[in-house]
N, C-alpha and C positions, 0 to 999 in steps of 0.2 A: 525238832520239836514237834510232839505228838499233837494232833489235833484235839480241840477240847471243847464239847457241843455242852449248852445248857437248854434245857427241854423244859419251857415252862406252862402249865397248865391250869387253864381259870374253870375246874369244871363247872359250875353256876354264873361264869359270867355275865350272861343277859341276864337273870335275876339279879344277880347282885348290881348290877349296875342301873335295873329301875328303882330298886329299892335306895341305891345310893342317893337318887336324884329326889326321890318321894319316898321318905319310909312308910313302913306300914307296918304292923304285929303280926302274928298268927301265920298260917299256911298261906302261902302266895304263889301264883303260878302267871306266865306269860301264854297266851292263847294265839295262835295262828289258823288259817285255813287250810286244811289238807285233804285230801280225799272226800271232797265234799262236805266235810263235816268241821268243827272247832274240835281242836285237839291243843295240847298242851305242848307248849314248846321246849317249856322250860320250868324246872320246879324248885323251891328254894328246900334246907334241910327240913322243917317243920312240917311241910306239905309232903316230903318224901317218908317222914317217920309215919305219916299217917296213911301211909300204902298209896299215895300218885306216882306216877312215871309220866316221865316223855312218851306222845305219841298216842297217851290214853286219851280217850275222847270225853268233853266237857262236861257232857252229861252223866255220865260214867265216873269222873271226877267229885260233882256235887254230889253226886249218892253216899258216896264215900266219904265226904268232908264238905258237908254243907255251907262252913264256915267259911269257904275257900274265897282269898281274894284275888281276883285275876284283871288282868291288863294285856291289852292288845301288843303283841311282839312288833317290834320295831328294827328288821335288822339291819337297814339303812344305817339310823343311829347307832347301833352296835359296832358294825364296821368301821364306822368314821371314829367312836370310841375306841375301838382294838387298833386304829392306826395314829391313836393320838397315844395309846400305850409304849406301841412301837416306838416313835420319837421319844420319849420319856426314858425308854431302857437305853438308849444308844450314851447313857453316863455311864453305863459299864463297859461297853464295848464298840465300838464301830461297825458292826455288822450284826444288824437285829432283822429279823424278819418274822411277817405273821405266819402262823402255823396254823391254817384251818381258819372255824369261825369264832377258837375258844382259846388260841395259844400264840407262844413267841417262841423263837428259835435263837438262841444266841451263841455265836461263834466266839468265846473269851479265849482262845490262844494268844498265850502273851499278853493278855490284859489281867488277869485274874491278879497277880503281884502285886498290881497299884492299888487293890482297896485289901490285903492281907490274906491273900491265897482264896483258893475256889470257895473252901466253906462258910467263909467272912461273905462273900458277893452272893453266895447260896442265903445265908441269912439276914442280909442286908434286904435283898431283893422281895423276898417273901414277906418280911415285916413290915417293911414301907408297903407293900401292896395290902395287906393284912390289916395296916392301920387307913386305908382309902377304902377297909370298905368287903375287899375281893378275896373268896376264898382261894387259896393255893396250893398247889402242889407241882415241885421241878426236881429236876435233877441233872448231873452233871456227868457225861459219859465221856467214850471218844470218839462216837460216831452220832450221827444225829438218831438214827435210827436205835441205838440203844439208849438213849437219853430219853426219847418220847416215849419206849416200851417203860422203862423205869419209874418216870415220873408218872403214869398211866395206870401199872397196874404192878407198880412193885412199892417199895416205901422208898420216897424223895429221898435222895442222898446224894453222895458224892461217891461214884464209882472210880475205882482207883484206875492209873494207867496200865492198861493192858490186862485188866480185868472185868471187861465187857463180857465175854463169853461165859465166866462164871456167874454174873450178875441174871444173862440171859436168859439159861437154860433151865434153871425151872419154872419160869414165867409162861402162862398160857399162850396159845397161838394169835388168839387177838392182839398180842404185842406185837404183833407183825405188821400191822397194818394192813391186814389182807380185807378185799371185799367180800362182803358178808355173803356172795355164794361160793365162793371159793371157800373160804371159814367153814360154812355149811359142809361142804362136801368134805374136808379135812374130818371133820368131827364125827362123820357117821363111818370111817373108817377105824376113828378110835385112837386118833392123834389126841390128845391133850393139851400138851407141852411143847415148847420150842424142842426140847431135847427128845421127843420121841418124833419130830419131822426130822430134826439133823440127822438119826438114827438111821434111816433110811436111802436106798437107792437113787440119786436123783433122776435115773434116765425115765423109772418107771413115771415120778409123780411129774417129771413133766411133760410126759407125752398123754396122763391124763388131767393134769391142771393147768400147765402151762408155763410160761416161764414166771411168774407173779410171785409163786410162793419159796423160788430158789432166789430170787432177785431180792426180795426185804430179806431172804437172811443173811445173802451175802453182804448187803448193805447197812443190816444191825451190827454184822461181824468184823465191817471193816475191810474185807474182802473188795466190795465194790464201794469207787468214792460216792457219798451225795452231800455236796458241797450246801452251804446255807446259804441262799441268794437272793437279799432282800432285792423288795423290789425298788426300780429308779426315783430319786427324788423327782419330782418336776420341776420345771425348770421356773426360775424367780426371774422376772422381765423386772425388777428395779434400780432405778439411781436415786441418789441424793447430791446434795449441793449446799455445802454450810457455808453461811456468809461469814465476812472478818464482821461488819457492822450491818445493822440490821435497815430493813430497806422497806419502803410503802407507798413509793408509787409505782401506780399500775404499770407506767414504762418500763421500771425495772424490773420487777416480776416478771412481766411478759419475756422480760430480755432472759431471766434466770430462766424461765420455762423453753423457752427456746434452747438454752444448752441442753436443759435435759432432754427436751423431745430429741434431737440430734446422736444425745447418746445413745436412749433407750433405742432409737430405731437402728442405729447400728447394729446393737444385740441383736434385736427385729431379725436384722436380716441377714443377719450371720447365722442364725435358726431357721429362717425359713419360714417365718411366724412371722403374721399379723395381729393390732390388736384392735378389739372389738368392744373394750369396754377400759377406760381409764379413771385412774385416782390421783387426783394433786392434794397434797397434803402439805399444807404451810404452816409452821410454829411459828406464834407470836413469840416475843421477849419475855412476855410473862406465864409462858407454859403451855398457855392454850393452845389447839390446834384447828384450823380450819381445814376441810374435807370438800373437794370439788371433783364430785364424779363426771363422769364424760362417756355417751354409751356412742358407740359408731353405728351407722347402717351396715359398713361393710368392713370386711379387715383392712386394717391400711398400716405404713410403716412411713409414710410420708412426713417428714417435722413440719415442713410448712405451713401445708393442709391442715395437719392436726394443731397446729398453732392458733391457727384463726377459727377453729370451732371454740375453742376457749375464750373469745372476746367476748363474749357476752356474759360469761360467768364471773369472768375478774373484773370486768366495770363495777357489778354489785356487791365486792369485797370489800370487808371494811380489814384491815390490817394492823388494826391497833394502836400500838407505840412501835410500830415494826416486824418485820418478819429475820428472823436470824438461821432459819433452815426450811428446803425446800426437798421433798421427796415425790418423784412420780412413780407409779405402780399400774401395769398392766395387769389389770384384775383378771380378764377373761381373751383370750390368744385362741387365733385359727392359721391354720396352716395355710402358707400364702408362698406357694412357691413360685423360682424366678418364673417368668413369663416371655413370649416373646414380642416385641415392641411393635405395634402397628398404630397406624391415623383413622382407621376407620371404626368408629363410633365409641372408641377407650374416652375421648375427652366427656363426650356425653354422657355414660355410664357415670364415670366420674363426677359429674357435677348433679347428677341426678342422687346418688348415694351422697355427695357433700349437701343437698338439699331434705333428702331423709333423715340426715343426723339431727340437723337444725330443727325441723318439724319435730321431731322424734323427744327429744329433749327437750321441749316444749311442752308437749301436749303429752307424752308418754307413747312409750314404745308399740304398746299393743292398741294405741289411737291411730294408728296409722296404717289404712290397712290395703290391699290389692285383691284383686280377683283371680282366680285359678279356674283352669278349665278342669273337670269332674269327669269322672267317665260314668254317665248316667242316661237315660234316654228321657226320665223325668221332667220337664221343664223347669220346677224350681230345685231341681237338684243337678244339676247341668253344670255348677259353678260351686265355688268355696271362698272364702273371705279369710284371708292369713295376713298375720304382723306382715308389713312390706318390710322391716328391716330384719328377719329372719327367711326369707326366702326370697328368690330370684324369679326375675317375669318370667311368666309362660312364653315360651318360645316361637309358639303358634298356637293359633287357637284353633276348632275345627270348624274346617270350611267346607262349604256347598248343600249343607244339611238346611233341613226343612227351614222356613222362616218362620224368626222367633219373634215377640212383641217385643219395642223398646221398653213401656210400661207393663211389670207383670205382678201382679196382686192375689190375695186370696178369693177362692171362687165365691162370685156373688148371683145368686139364685134369680133366674126372671122367668117369667109365664110363658109357660111353652109345653108341650108335649109331643109326642113322635119323632121320628128320624127325620123328619123335613126339618128344613131351616126355616124359625116362623119369619112371618114377611113382616109384623110388626110384633115389639116388646116393650114394654117398662123397663127402665132401666134407671137407677139413683133421681126419681121423681120426674124421667121424662119419656115422652114416648120416642124410640125410634123405627125405623123404617129402614128397611133390607133392599138394596140396589144393585148387589150382586153377591156370592158366597163362592169361598174357594173349598175346596176338602172333598171327602173329610179325610183326616190323616187321626189313625187309629194309634193309643199309646195305652198299652197293657200295664198294670203295676208290679213292681217289684215283688215276687211271691215269695222270696225269700228273707225279705225287711219285714216288720207289722209297723207299716202306716198309717197312723188314723186318718188322715187326708183320702188316702188312697181305697179305704175298706169299700167304698161302693161298687169297684170293678176298672173296668177298663174305658178308658173314653175315646170319644171323637171330636178330633178340633175342627172347627171351619173360622178361617179369614173371611169375616164379613163388610162389605161395604155400607155404609149408612146413608141414608139421605142427607145428614147431617154434615156429613164430610169425614166423620171421625170412620177411622176402619179395626173392628174390635175383634178380640181372640173370644170364640164362642166356643163348648165343647156339650158334647147331649151323652148320659151316660146311660146306655139302653139299660142295665138293670134298675133302675129306679125311675126310669123315663124322664128324666127331668134337665133341664138346657140351664146352664150359668155361664159368666160374663169372666173372663179372668185373665185379660189383657188387652193394653192397647199400643197400634201400631205408631211410626212416625205419620 
């Protein structure tokens, strides 16, 4: 049985998707930033009829079409929608792959007869997508390249088996999916169609343009195989438990959860994965669902430890008239390969991660933070604050550097001029006498960054012992000839 490939092209997928969600009359376009300017990423039929094209600058487009309505392009949402269409297209065949940013490829070999033949599949697919609001063009042929070429540059139709060459030869060279530079070079030679290319000696073309033109031609004609390879489905780590009788006691729900966790952790262990976020769905007898989500500070697949973390959530849960179904899903997972078992520090790390999990689920994962070292000589930039659940503790902080104060605050000016440390100064409403001073330590600003706090230039820092017993951190700015206090030592 010869392979049959269906190529689906959605020429205005981006604008059709946006208008499907928020309809708008008249000329419409999506705008993106490209080459330092706002440019049109996709236009609808009305805008194209007014002379607008993709890659056109927004200013030029508005000059041609003052009533143009625009919205920012959202490539991420478009990719998600196209993947949703890919899953929807599995109704026609088990092999469906995304083709670029605006198309799908379906390997309908041996599946078309289930829906009345290839013409019926093509008509049903395009009719359904048209009702969804998408402009479509599709074709079926023996090869991926031939189906793509006919869908994009021919009249969308069913190419009979063995007739791919006859359908391809009259089409332009762009139907071979060549890169722009190669296509431009071939056009300068006077080649306009695939027939012109196929009639030339191969050796000269390969020497001048490389293997791509002949490779694409052979793929389209079927001399070289080009299979449809859909992306693998992400693993779904979920388990469920159906109960013969409703349960309502916390102890019974906990027992069911432990059974679910044991099965889930077994799946995770075989895949060498660990859960970072769990969702427990409890279905009551009246059909309502209680959803309890739990975040984990580290990837885990220890069923006993994970069950203890659910204790607080289950205590305040209302079971209603009883729970008859339970489902546990690992919403977020991370790689957790098998590690060598050791006793040095392993328990302490696990206990800290469990503590972080409890704290983060109570006050929020972004509200529990830890300090991390940063590569900067500027005192206030020598560290950064990160969420503790999403980063590991720093293995070692820089040691042996200049002494830094325990309390660090924004510079507070004091009276004093000259490079010498003032013997007495007034700070925070008090007079301070200087007993001893150590320094200076000169710190220059980071010239490659525009930091408003360091626009005064370099600073000379001093550690000053005062007659009140406090040790302060003072600095002098030679450019401004002024003194400030910026910290206090222990």
